[in-house]
C-alpha positions in Angstrom: -8.5 10.2 -10.5 -5.0 9.9 -9.0 -2.2 7.2 -8.5 -1.6 7.5 -4.5 0.8 6.1 -2.0 -1.3 5.2 1.3 0.9 3.9 4.0 0.9 3.7 7.9 4.6 4.6 9.3 6.1 4.7 12.6 7.0 8.0 13.9 10.5 7.3 12.7 9.5 6.5 9.3 9.3 2.8 9.3 6.4 0.9 7.7 7.5 -2.9 8.8 10.2 -4.1 11.2 13.2 -5.8 9.9 11.5 -9.1 8.7 8.6 -7.7 7.4 6.9 -7.8 11.4 3.4 -5.7 11.4 2.7 -6.3 15.0 2.9 -2.8 16.0 0.3 -1.6 13.5 -1.8 -4.5 14.4 -1.6 -3.4 18.2 -3.1 0.1 17.2 -7.1 0.1 17.7 -9.1 -1.1 14.8 -10.8 2.2 13.9 -7.0 4.4 14.1 -6.5 2.0 11.2 -9.8 1.4 9.4 -9.0 3.2 5.4 -12.4 1.7 4.2 -13.5 5.2 3.3 -10.3 5.7 1.3 -10.6 2.0 -0.1 -14.3 3.1 -1.2 -12.7 5.2 -3.8 -9.7 2.9 -5.0 -10.3 0.8 -8.5 -7.1 -0.7 -8.2 -4.3 -1.9 -6.3 -0.4 -2.2 -6.3 1.9 -3.8 -4.2 5.5 -5.2 -3.9 6.3 -9.1 -3.2 7.1 -8.3 0.2 3.6 -6.5 1.5 1.8 -9.4 -0.5 4.3 -12.2 1.5 3.3 -10.4 4.7 -0.2 -10.3 3.6 -0.7 -14.0 2.6 1.0 -14.6 6.0 -0.7 -12.5 8.8 -4.5 -13.1 7.1 -4.0 -16.9 6.1 -5.5 -16.0 3.2 -4.1 -19.6 1.3 -6.1 -21.2 4.2 -8.7 -18.6 3.8 -9.2 -16.7 0.5 -12.3 -15.6 1.4 -10.6 -13.2 3.8 -9.2 -11.0 0.5 -12.8 -11.1 -0.7 -13.6 -9.2 2.1 -11.0 -6.9 2.0 -10.9 -6.3 -2.2 -13.8 -7.7 -3.7 -13.1 -8.3 -7.2 -10.9 -4.9 -7.3 -7.7 -5.5 -9.9 -4.6 -6.2 -7.7 -0.7 -6.2 -9.3 2.0 -7.7 -6.9 5.0 -6.1 -8.5 7.6 -8.9 -8.1 10.7 -10.7 -9.9 10.2 -13.8 -7.6 8.2 -16.6 -9.0 7.6 -18.5 -5.9 4.6 -16.4 -4.6 1.0 -18.6 -4.4 -2.0 -16.8 -6.2 -4.9 -16.6 -3.7 -7.6 -18.4 -5.4 -10.0 -16.2 -6.6 -8.1 -13.6 -6.5 -8.5 -10.4 -9.1 -4.5 -10.8 -9.2 -1.6 -10.1 -11.3 1.7 -10.3 -11.0 4.3 -7.5 -13.0 7.3 -6.4 -13.0 7.5 -3.0 -15.1 5.8 -0.2 -13.2 5.7 2.1 -16.0 4.5 -0.7 -18.5 1.5 -1.8 -16.1 0.0 1.9 -14.8 -1.7 2.3 -18.2 -3.7 -0.8 -17.1 -4.1 -0.3 -14.1 -5.7 3.3 -14.7 -8.4 1.5 -17.1 -8.9 -1.2 -14.7 -9.6 1.5 -11.9 -12.5 2.7 -13.8 -12.3 6.3 -12.7 -11.4 5.4 -9.3 -8.1 5.4 -7.3 -5.0 3.6 -8.0 -3.9 2.8 -4.8 0.3 1.8 -4.1 -0.4 0.1 -0.9 3.7 -0.7 -0.5 6.0 -0.9 0.1 8.1 1.9 -0.4 10.5 0.9 -2.6 7.3 0.3 -5.1 6.2 4.1 -4.3 9.8 5.3 -5.2 9.2 3.1 -8.4 5.8 4.9 -9.2 7.5 8.1 -8.3 10.5 7.6 -10.4 8.3 6.4 -13.4 6.1 10.0 -13.1 3.0 8.6 -12.5 3.1 8.8 -8.6 0.3 11.8 -7.6 -0.3 11.8 -3.8 1.3 10.4 -0.7 -0.6 9.9 2.1 1.0 9.0 5.6 -0.5 7.6 8.7 1.7 8.8 11.4 1.5 5.9 14.6 2.5 6.6 17.9 5.7 3.8 17.8 9.3 3.8 17.4 11.1 1.4 16.0 14.4 0.4 16.2 15.4 -0.7 12.7 13.1 -2.0 9.6 11.5 -1.2 6.0 11.7 2.7 5.1 9.1 4.5 4.4 10.0 5.8 1.3 13.8 4.8 -0.1 13.7 7.1 -3.5 13.4 11.0 -3.9 10.5 13.1 -4.6 9.4 16.8 -4.2 5.9 17.1 -2.5 3.7 19.8 -1.5 1.2 19.3 2.1 -2.4 19.5 1.4 -3.7 18.7 4.3 -3.6 17.2 7.7 -6.0 15.0 9.9 -6.2 12.9 13.1 -8.2 9.3 13.5 -7.6 8.2 17.0 -3.7 7.9 17.6 -3.0 8.1 14.0 -2.2 11.7 12.1 -2.6 11.9 8.5 -0.5 14.1 6.0 -1.6 14.3 2.6 0.7 15.5 0.0 0.7 16.1 -4.0 4.1 14.9 -5.7 5.3 18.0 -7.6 
């Protein structure tokens, strides 16, 4: 069991455009961005407010809440935010929280021996690292260069490369957090 930040990034280190656009990612063939094998080992998910809002928007989850179930099933998900205006997807096993260190034990318990997946953004992953609870970082580097946007990881961490894999046009780098 580990707490893993897995994120797809542009070659120059952005995970979303300046307004949280992900069109560059959706332009990749679906099989190049299929994380189903990884998700089979995930028991709990953490995401930030911007990631959650982008998913709500792009998947039209409030109009089609069944899409949440298709992607997450009953997997426990925490949205870390100070915002009070975020709607909850009907039927989702979803909690809103503010403190990574305080919530991490509940996330590990909810994961039931599987991984905790830090789905983004980079600021949230940096908060997990700062709290000392981030174990792994997996970065999928895409063949895209963006002029600006949200950084992959706006914090500090020491890493050790454990592996490299290619999936179509995406190269995955696997790191252990030291």
